[in-house]
C-alpha positions in Angstrom: -41.8 62.6 15.0 -39.6 61.4 17.8 -39.1 63.2 21.1 -35.4 63.8 20.5 -36.3 65.7 17.3 -39.0 67.8 19.0 -36.6 68.7 21.8 -34.0 69.7 19.2 -36.5 71.9 17.3 -38.0 73.6 20.3 -34.7 74.4 22.0 -33.1 75.7 18.8 -36.3 77.7 17.9 -36.7 79.3 21.3 -32.9 80.0 21.6 -32.8 81.7 18.2 -36.0 83.6 18.8 -34.4 85.4 21.7 -31.0 85.7 20.0 -29.2 83.5 22.4 -26.1 81.4 21.5 -25.6 77.8 22.7 -22.9 79.1 24.9 -25.1 81.7 26.6 -27.9 79.2 27.1 -25.5 76.7 28.6 -24.1 79.3 30.9 -27.6 80.3 32.1 -28.4 76.6 32.7 -25.1 75.9 34.3 -24.4 73.0 31.9 -21.7 72.5 29.3 -22.1 74.1 25.9 -21.5 70.8 24.1 -24.5 69.3 25.9 -26.7 72.0 24.3 -25.2 71.1 21.0 -25.9 67.4 21.5 -29.5 68.2 22.4 -29.9 70.3 19.2 -28.3 67.5 17.1 -30.6 64.9 18.6 -27.8 63.0 20.3 -29.1 63.3 23.8 -32.3 63.5 25.8 -32.4 66.0 28.7 -33.2 65.0 32.2 -36.1 66.7 33.9 -33.7 68.9 35.8 -32.3 70.1 32.5 -35.7 70.7 31.1 -36.5 72.9 34.1 -33.2 74.8 33.7 -33.7 75.4 30.0 -37.3 76.5 30.5 -36.4 79.0 33.1 -33.6 80.3 30.9 -36.2 80.9 28.2 -38.5 82.6 30.9 -41.2 80.0 30.4 -42.8 77.4 32.6 -41.6 73.8 32.2 -45.2 72.9 31.5 -45.2 75.4 28.6 -42.0 73.8 27.3 -43.6 70.4 27.4 -46.7 71.7 25.6 -44.4 73.1 22.9 -42.9 69.6 22.6 -46.4 68.1 22.3 -47.4 70.6 19.7 -44.2 70.0 17.7 -44.9 66.3 17.8 -48.5 66.9 16.8 -49.9 65.0 19.8 
């Protein structure tokens, strides 16, 4: 599995788990909603800054987010 796919899966999974829309996540991260959509559709890779913003919006550590990516990719 590629990194883009793992990012897509983890973001969508965590966002839905807490009942958050793409728009709500984007607002909390101070980024455009279309960017969240692009991440979930595997069209973009987030910067480290965006990974931190998304992680904090999910109330998890960035290292936990990265671990979730690793687990999804089966590394």
